[in-house]
ZAVEXTI-937890 format. One record per residue (C-alpha): residue number from 1; residue in one letter; x, z, y. Coordinates in steps of 0.25 Angstrom, whole numbers, plus 5000, padded with zeros to 4 digits. Example, Ala and Ser with C-alpha at 12.3 -4.5 7.8 and 13.67 -1.06 7.14 Angstrom:
2
(kollum 1, 'A', (5049, 5031, 4982))
(kollum 2, 'S', (5055, 5029, 4996))
This chain:
357
(kollum 1, 'M', (4970, 4748, 4715))
(kollum 2, 'S', (4977, 4734, 4711))
(kollum 3, 'K', (4969, 4726, 4699))
(kollum 4, 'P', (4973, 4729, 4686))
(kollum 5, 'D', (4976, 4717, 4677))
(kollum 6, 'M', (4971, 4726, 4664))
(kollum 7, 'M', (4957, 4723, 4662))
(kollum 8, 'N', (4957, 4736, 4653))
(kollum 9, 'N', (4964, 4749, 4651))
(kollum 10, 'N', (4968, 4743, 4637))
(kollum 11, 'C', (4983, 4745, 4634))
(kollum 12, 'L', (4990, 4739, 4623))
(kollum 13, 'G', (5001, 4747, 4617))
(kollum 14, 'W', (5009, 4751, 4604))
(kollum 15, 'A', (5006, 4765, 4596))
(kollum 16, 'A', (5010, 4773, 4586))
(kollum 17, 'R', (4998, 4779, 4579))
(kollum 18, 'D', (5004, 4789, 4571))
(kollum 19, 'E', (5017, 4798, 4567))
(kollum 20, 'S', (5024, 4784, 4562))
(kollum 21, 'G', (5026, 4780, 4576))
(kollum 22, 'V', (5023, 4766, 4573))
(kollum 23, 'L', (5018, 4758, 4583))
(kollum 24, 'S', (5009, 4746, 4585))
(kollum 25, 'P', (4998, 4740, 4593))
(kollum 26, 'Y', (4989, 4749, 4600))
(kollum 27, 'T', (4978, 4747, 4612))
(kollum 28, 'F', (4973, 4760, 4619))
(kollum 29, 'T', (4968, 4762, 4632))
(kollum 30, 'R', (4974, 4766, 4646))
(kollum 31, 'R', (4970, 4774, 4658))
(kollum 32, 'E', (4963, 4769, 4670))
(kollum 33, 'V', (4972, 4768, 4681))
(kollum 34, 'G', (4971, 4780, 4690))
(kollum 35, 'D', (4974, 4780, 4706))
(kollum 36, 'E', (4989, 4783, 4703))
(kollum 37, 'D', (4991, 4775, 4691))
(kollum 38, 'V', (5001, 4762, 4688))
(kollum 39, 'S', (4996, 4753, 4677))
(kollum 40, 'L', (5008, 4746, 4671))
(kollum 41, 'K', (5008, 4735, 4664))
(kollum 42, 'I', (5021, 4739, 4654))
(kollum 43, 'T', (5031, 4727, 4651))
(kollum 44, 'H', (5042, 4735, 4643))
(kollum 45, 'C', (5042, 4749, 4638))
(kollum 46, 'G', (5056, 4755, 4630))
(kollum 47, 'I', (5056, 4761, 4618))
(kollum 48, 'C', (5060, 4776, 4617))
(kollum 49, 'Y', (5063, 4786, 4605))
(kollum 50, 'A', (5053, 4794, 4611))
(kollum 51, 'D', (5042, 4785, 4608))
(kollum 52, 'M', (5046, 4787, 4594))
(kollum 53, 'L', (5045, 4802, 4596))
(kollum 54, 'F', (5031, 4801, 4601))
(kollum 55, 'T', (5025, 4791, 4590))
(kollum 56, 'K', (5030, 4798, 4578))
(kollum 57, 'N', (5025, 4812, 4583))
(kollum 58, 'R', (5040, 4817, 4583))
(kollum 59, 'L', (5035, 4827, 4594))
(kollum 60, 'G', (5023, 4831, 4586))
(kollum 61, 'D', (5012, 4827, 4599))
(kollum 62, 'S', (5012, 4813, 4596))
(kollum 63, 'R', (4997, 4806, 4600))
(kollum 64, 'Y', (4994, 4794, 4593))
(kollum 65, 'P', (4991, 4782, 4595))
(kollum 66, 'L', (5004, 4783, 4604))
(kollum 67, 'V', (5010, 4772, 4611))
(kollum 68, 'P', (5024, 4776, 4616))
(kollum 69, 'G', (5033, 4772, 4626))
(kollum 70, 'H', (5037, 4777, 4640))
(kollum 71, 'E', (5048, 4767, 4645))
(kollum 72, 'I', (5037, 4760, 4652))
(kollum 73, 'V', (5039, 4748, 4662))
(kollum 74, 'G', (5029, 4739, 4667))
(kollum 75, 'I', (5023, 4731, 4679))
(kollum 76, 'V', (5010, 4739, 4687))
(kollum 77, 'K', (4998, 4732, 4685))
(kollum 78, 'E', (4988, 4743, 4693))
(kollum 79, 'V', (4990, 4754, 4702))
(kollum 80, 'G', (4981, 4765, 4706))
(kollum 81, 'S', (4974, 4766, 4720))
(kollum 82, 'N', (4984, 4779, 4723))
(kollum 83, 'V', (4997, 4771, 4718))
(kollum 84, 'H', (5007, 4771, 4728))
(kollum 85, 'H', (5021, 4768, 4721))
(kollum 86, 'F', (5017, 4754, 4712))
(kollum 87, 'K', (5009, 4743, 4713))
(kollum 88, 'V', (5006, 4732, 4704))
(kollum 89, 'G', (5018, 4724, 4700))
(kollum 90, 'H', (5027, 4734, 4700))
(kollum 91, 'R', (5037, 4738, 4690))
(kollum 92, 'V', (5035, 4751, 4685))
(kollum 93, 'G', (5041, 4762, 4673))
(kollum 94, 'V', (5034, 4771, 4667))
(kollum 95, 'G', (5042, 4782, 4659))
(kollum 96, 'A', (5041, 4795, 4649))
(kollum 97, 'Y', (5031, 4801, 4658))
(kollum 98, 'V', (5016, 4797, 4664))
(kollum 99, 'N', (5012, 4809, 4670))
(kollum 100, 'S', (5014, 4825, 4675))
(kollum 101, 'C', (5008, 4836, 4681))
(kollum 102, 'R', (5014, 4831, 4695))
(kollum 103, 'E', (5014, 4846, 4700))
(kollum 104, 'C', (5024, 4854, 4693))
(kollum 105, 'E', (5039, 4856, 4699))
(kollum 106, 'S', (5045, 4846, 4689))
(kollum 107, 'C', (5034, 4837, 4693))
(kollum 108, 'N', (5037, 4838, 4709))
(kollum 109, 'Q', (5050, 4837, 4707))
(kollum 110, 'S', (5049, 4821, 4701))
(kollum 111, 'L', (5052, 4828, 4687))
(kollum 112, 'E', (5040, 4824, 4681))
(kollum 113, 'V', (5044, 4823, 4667))
(kollum 114, 'Y', (5047, 4838, 4667))
(kollum 115, 'C', (5033, 4841, 4672))
(kollum 116, 'S', (5028, 4856, 4668))
(kollum 117, 'K', (5016, 4852, 4664))
(kollum 118, 'G', (5024, 4840, 4655))
(kollum 119, 'S', (5023, 4826, 4660))
(kollum 120, 'V', (5016, 4818, 4651))
(kollum 121, 'Y', (5023, 4805, 4643))
(kollum 122, 'T', (5021, 4792, 4643))
(kollum 123, 'S', (5017, 4792, 4629))
(kollum 124, 'N', (5010, 4802, 4619))
(kollum 125, 'G', (5007, 4812, 4633))
(kollum 126, 'V', (4995, 4817, 4639))
(kollum 127, 'D', (4991, 4813, 4651))
(kollum 128, 'A', (4983, 4819, 4663))
(kollum 129, 'D', (4970, 4814, 4658))
(kollum 130, 'G', (4972, 4818, 4643))
(kollum 131, 'T', (4976, 4803, 4638))
(kollum 132, 'I', (4989, 4801, 4629))
(kollum 133, 'T', (4998, 4792, 4637))
(kollum 134, 'N', (5003, 4780, 4630))
(kollum 135, 'G', (5016, 4774, 4633))
(kollum 136, 'G', (5022, 4761, 4637))
(kollum 137, 'Y', (5021, 4754, 4623))
(kollum 138, 'S', (5010, 4747, 4628))
(kollum 139, 'S', (5004, 4736, 4638))
(kollum 140, 'F', (5001, 4744, 4651))
(kollum 141, 'I', (5002, 4761, 4655))
(kollum 142, 'V', (4995, 4767, 4667))
(kollum 143, 'V', (5004, 4778, 4674))
(kollum 144, 'H', (5003, 4787, 4686))
(kollum 145, 'E', (5012, 4780, 4697))
(kollum 146, 'R', (5021, 4793, 4698))
(kollum 147, 'Y', (5026, 4790, 4682))
(kollum 148, 'C', (5029, 4776, 4685))
(kollum 149, 'F', (5043, 4770, 4690))
(kollum 150, 'R', (5046, 4757, 4699))
(kollum 151, 'I', (5055, 4748, 4691))
(kollum 152, 'P', (5064, 4743, 4701))
(kollum 153, 'D', (5062, 4727, 4702))
(kollum 154, 'E', (5074, 4723, 4698))
(kollum 155, 'Y', (5075, 4730, 4686))
(kollum 156, 'P', (5070, 4725, 4671))
(kollum 157, 'L', (5058, 4732, 4667))
(kollum 158, 'A', (5062, 4732, 4652))
(kollum 159, 'L', (5077, 4738, 4656))
(kollum 160, 'A', (5068, 4748, 4664))
(kollum 161, 'A', (5059, 4754, 4652))
(kollum 162, 'P', (5071, 4761, 4647))
(kollum 163, 'L', (5075, 4768, 4660))
(kollum 164, 'L', (5061, 4776, 4660))
(kollum 165, 'C', (5066, 4785, 4649))
(kollum 166, 'P', (5080, 4782, 4643))
(kollum 167, 'G', (5084, 4780, 4658))
(kollum 168, 'I', (5078, 4791, 4664))
(kollum 169, 'T', (5082, 4800, 4653))
(kollum 170, 'A', (5096, 4798, 4656))
(kollum 171, 'Y', (5095, 4796, 4673))
(kollum 172, 'S', (5088, 4809, 4676))
(kollum 173, 'P', (5098, 4820, 4669))
(kollum 174, 'M', (5110, 4811, 4676))
(kollum 175, 'V', (5105, 4812, 4689))
(kollum 176, 'R', (5100, 4825, 4687))
(kollum 177, 'H', (5114, 4831, 4684))
(kollum 178, 'K', (5121, 4822, 4694))
(kollum 179, 'M', (5126, 4815, 4682))
(kollum 180, 'N', (5129, 4802, 4691))
(kollum 181, 'Q', (5140, 4806, 4699))
(kollum 182, 'P', (5150, 4797, 4698))
(kollum 183, 'G', (5165, 4799, 4690))
(kollum 184, 'K', (5157, 4810, 4683))
(kollum 185, 'S', (5157, 4808, 4668))
(kollum 186, 'L', (5147, 4807, 4659))
(kollum 187, 'E', (5145, 4808, 4643))
(kollum 188, 'V', (5131, 4801, 4637))
(kollum 189, 'I', (5128, 4805, 4624))
(kollum 190, 'G', (5122, 4794, 4615))
(kollum 191, 'L', (5119, 4780, 4618))
(kollum 192, 'G', (5105, 4776, 4618))
(kollum 193, 'G', (5093, 4775, 4627))
(kollum 194, 'V', (5096, 4785, 4637))
(kollum 195, 'G', (5111, 4786, 4634))
(kollum 196, 'H', (5114, 4772, 4638))
(kollum 197, 'L', (5107, 4773, 4650))
(kollum 198, 'A', (5114, 4787, 4653))
(kollum 199, 'V', (5127, 4779, 4651))
(kollum 200, 'K', (5121, 4768, 4662))
(kollum 201, 'F', (5117, 4778, 4672))
(kollum 202, 'G', (5132, 4785, 4669))
(kollum 203, 'K', (5140, 4772, 4673))
(kollum 204, 'A', (5129, 4769, 4686))
(kollum 205, 'F', (5133, 4785, 4690))
(kollum 206, 'G', (5147, 4780, 4691))
(kollum 207, 'L', (5149, 4792, 4679))
(kollum 208, 'N', (5160, 4790, 4668))
(kollum 209, 'V', (5152, 4790, 4655))
(kollum 210, 'K', (5155, 4791, 4643))
(kollum 211, 'L', (5146, 4791, 4629))
(kollum 212, 'F', (5144, 4801, 4618))
(kollum 213, 'S', (5140, 4795, 4605))
(kollum 214, 'T', (5142, 4800, 4590))
(kollum 215, 'S', (5143, 4785, 4586))
(kollum 216, 'I', (5156, 4776, 4588))
(kollum 217, 'S', (5148, 4764, 4586))
(kollum 218, 'K', (5143, 4767, 4601))
(kollum 219, 'K', (5156, 4765, 4608))
(kollum 220, 'E', (5157, 4751, 4610))
(kollum 221, 'E', (5141, 4749, 4615))
(kollum 222, 'A', (5143, 4761, 4623))
(kollum 223, 'L', (5156, 4755, 4628))
(kollum 224, 'S', (5153, 4742, 4630))
(kollum 225, 'L', (5138, 4741, 4633))
(kollum 226, 'L', (5137, 4753, 4642))
(kollum 227, 'G', (5151, 4753, 4649))
(kollum 228, 'D', (5153, 4767, 4644))
(kollum 229, 'D', (5167, 4774, 4650))
(kollum 230, 'N', (5170, 4781, 4637))
(kollum 231, 'F', (5162, 4784, 4622))
(kollum 232, 'V', (5164, 4796, 4614))
(kollum 233, 'V', (5160, 4798, 4601))
(kollum 234, 'S', (5154, 4813, 4599))
(kollum 235, 'S', (5155, 4816, 4586))
(kollum 236, 'D', (5173, 4813, 4587))
(kollum 237, 'E', (5179, 4826, 4590))
(kollum 238, 'Q', (5191, 4821, 4597))
(kollum 239, 'Q', (5183, 4813, 4607))
(kollum 240, 'M', (5173, 4825, 4611))
(kollum 241, 'K', (5186, 4834, 4611))
(kollum 242, 'A', (5191, 4823, 4621))
(kollum 243, 'M', (5178, 4824, 4631))
(kollum 244, 'A', (5179, 4840, 4632))
(kollum 245, 'N', (5176, 4844, 4646))
(kollum 246, 'S', (5175, 4830, 4652))
(kollum 247, 'L', (5160, 4826, 4656))
(kollum 248, 'D', (5154, 4829, 4667))
(kollum 249, 'F', (5139, 4825, 4661))
(kollum 250, 'I', (5133, 4821, 4647))
(kollum 251, 'I', (5120, 4816, 4645))
(kollum 252, 'D', (5116, 4817, 4630))
(kollum 253, 'T', (5105, 4807, 4626))
(kollum 254, 'A', (5108, 4807, 4612))
(kollum 255, 'S', (5096, 4813, 4600))
(kollum 256, 'G', (5099, 4821, 4588))
(kollum 257, 'D', (5106, 4833, 4586))
(kollum 258, 'H', (5119, 4835, 4592))
(kollum 259, 'S', (5125, 4847, 4598))
(kollum 260, 'L', (5128, 4847, 4613))
(kollum 261, 'D', (5140, 4857, 4612))
(kollum 262, 'H', (5148, 4844, 4606))
(kollum 263, 'Y', (5145, 4837, 4621))
(kollum 264, 'M', (5145, 4850, 4629))
(kollum 265, 'S', (5161, 4850, 4628))
(kollum 266, 'C', (5162, 4838, 4635))
(kollum 267, 'L', (5156, 4841, 4647))
(kollum 268, 'K', (5165, 4847, 4658))
(kollum 269, 'T', (5162, 4860, 4667))
(kollum 270, 'A', (5147, 4859, 4672))
(kollum 271, 'G', (5145, 4847, 4665))
(kollum 272, 'V', (5130, 4842, 4661))
(kollum 273, 'L', (5124, 4837, 4647))
(kollum 274, 'A', (5111, 4831, 4650))
(kollum 275, 'L', (5101, 4831, 4637))
(kollum 276, 'V', (5093, 4820, 4637))
(kollum 277, 'G', (5092, 4817, 4622))
(kollum 278, 'F', (5086, 4825, 4610))
(kollum 279, 'P', (5098, 4830, 4602))
(kollum 280, 'G', (5087, 4838, 4592))
(kollum 281, 'D', (5079, 4850, 4593))
(kollum 282, 'Q', (5089, 4859, 4595))
(kollum 283, 'I', (5103, 4858, 4605))
(kollum 284, 'K', (5115, 4863, 4598))
(kollum 285, 'L', (5123, 4868, 4609))
(kollum 286, 'S', (5132, 4881, 4612))
(kollum 287, 'P', (5129, 4889, 4624))
(kollum 288, 'A', (5145, 4889, 4627))
(kollum 289, 'S', (5144, 4874, 4629))
(kollum 290, 'L', (5136, 4877, 4642))
(kollum 291, 'L', (5144, 4890, 4645))
(kollum 292, 'R', (5157, 4885, 4645))
(kollum 293, 'G', (5158, 4873, 4656))
(kollum 294, 'M', (5145, 4877, 4663))
(kollum 295, 'K', (5138, 4866, 4657))
(kollum 296, 'T', (5124, 4861, 4658))
(kollum 297, 'I', (5114, 4854, 4647))
(kollum 298, 'S', (5101, 4849, 4654))
(kollum 299, 'G', (5090, 4842, 4647))
(kollum 300, 'S', (5082, 4831, 4653))
(kollum 301, 'L', (5070, 4821, 4650))
(kollum 302, 'V', (5067, 4808, 4657))
(kollum 303, 'G', (5066, 4810, 4672))
(kollum 304, 'G', (5057, 4813, 4684))
(kollum 305, 'V', (5049, 4801, 4691))
(kollum 306, 'K', (5059, 4800, 4703))
(kollum 307, 'E', (5071, 4800, 4694))
(kollum 308, 'T', (5066, 4789, 4685))
(kollum 309, 'Q', (5064, 4781, 4697))
(kollum 310, 'E', (5077, 4783, 4704))
(kollum 311, 'M', (5084, 4780, 4689))
(kollum 312, 'L', (5075, 4767, 4689))
(kollum 313, 'D', (5081, 4763, 4703))
(kollum 314, 'F', (5094, 4767, 4699))
(kollum 315, 'C', (5094, 4758, 4688))
(kollum 316, 'A', (5089, 4747, 4695))
(kollum 317, 'A', (5100, 4749, 4706))
(kollum 318, 'H', (5112, 4751, 4696))
(kollum 319, 'K', (5108, 4740, 4687))
(kollum 320, 'I', (5106, 4751, 4675))
(kollum 321, 'Y', (5100, 4744, 4663))
(kollum 322, 'P', (5097, 4750, 4650))
(kollum 323, 'D', (5100, 4742, 4637))
(kollum 324, 'I', (5087, 4739, 4629))
(kollum 325, 'E', (5081, 4730, 4619))
(kollum 326, 'I', (5068, 4724, 4622))
(kollum 327, 'V', (5058, 4723, 4610))
(kollum 328, 'P', (5043, 4719, 4609))
(kollum 329, 'I', (5033, 4730, 4606))
(kollum 330, 'Q', (5030, 4725, 4592))
(kollum 331, 'Y', (5046, 4728, 4590))
(kollum 332, 'V', (5043, 4743, 4594))
(kollum 333, 'N', (5043, 4749, 4579))
(kollum 334, 'E', (5055, 4744, 4576))
(kollum 335, 'A', (5063, 4747, 4588))
(kollum 336, 'W', (5059, 4761, 4585))
(kollum 337, 'E', (5066, 4760, 4573))
(kollum 338, 'R', (5078, 4754, 4579))
(kollum 339, 'L', (5077, 4764, 4591))
(kollum 340, 'T', (5078, 4775, 4579))
(kollum 341, 'K', (5090, 4768, 4573))
(kollum 342, 'G', (5097, 4767, 4586))
(kollum 343, 'D', (5095, 4752, 4586))
(kollum 344, 'V', (5094, 4749, 4600))
(kollum 345, 'K', (5103, 4747, 4612))
(kollum 346, 'Y', (5097, 4756, 4619))
(kollum 347, 'R', (5083, 4754, 4622))
(kollum 348, 'F', (5072, 4746, 4617))
(kollum 349, 'V', (5060, 4740, 4627))
(kollum 350, 'I', (5046, 4736, 4623))
(kollum 351, 'D', (5042, 4722, 4629))
(kollum 352, 'V', (5028, 4726, 4631))
(kollum 353, 'E', (5023, 4716, 4641))
(kollum 354, 'N', (5029, 4705, 4631))
(kollum 355, 'S', (5026, 4711, 4617))
(kollum 356, 'L', (5012, 4720, 4619))
(kollum 357, 'K', (5002, 4711, 4620))
């Protein structure tokens, strides 16, 4: 086993102590590095809206103190004696989950996030040893090697962080539903962390990409920054009628209540809508929207281990980079306020290495 550069298992992080969700410095203990574990010094961690859901107990199961963060990148500092795929100095990422049963059908198909016994979230999860997982708003993390990913050498670490949540969230259903066929048409609903990467993937796949938005104010942004082929104001009845039966695929990244019927009419026969956002507690949909036209709606979370590595390699090969704003960890509470208002293009990334001292 390589020698660690840490004298003990004390880890410095930022945690929420109650449902206010306010984060402040917190010191805790990481587990010892096991035979199949990788310990990495965290350099960057992306900020996700789900971080706020956990810290504010919006899902009703938060365990405090709670260290959020599941878009983690860093440098390997120690490996267990039975680790085969990583060495000290490797550039590594960790995503939304850090464990699963490794025995069920989903795990055997490299779909660990859909583990039948439940995958273990990187933050606020209960690990195999009964401990509560603490996320990437921290100085280092210890993870089983199966749930770590190699960051290609040429890919900037700060830019890699968002790929581990919004990146794979967009990529996974697009590949699964063959939304990578050049010349086909793709419409993306919502221009945020996931949406802007769905547009970038669509362009890299050679698709004719359009963007649905309720706000005309995002038109110039979409056309110039993302190279979008077309912009459709979904609240404009005439524009939506003009889109009828014209799309092969739709990827819906939007949050908040919205009717899917409004968009299903835009799909061609046998078209597919992949739902990756959370449009409220219930989906508003008429069965006729599916039956007339043999259309499909599919849900998707982040991807499995195999396709996450595939996505990272694809981004490096095709120079797909998320648009980010780098912030120190001391700014995280303000960043959350801005994220709630949609005031970021399109992802905050914490410079953990240079600000968490």
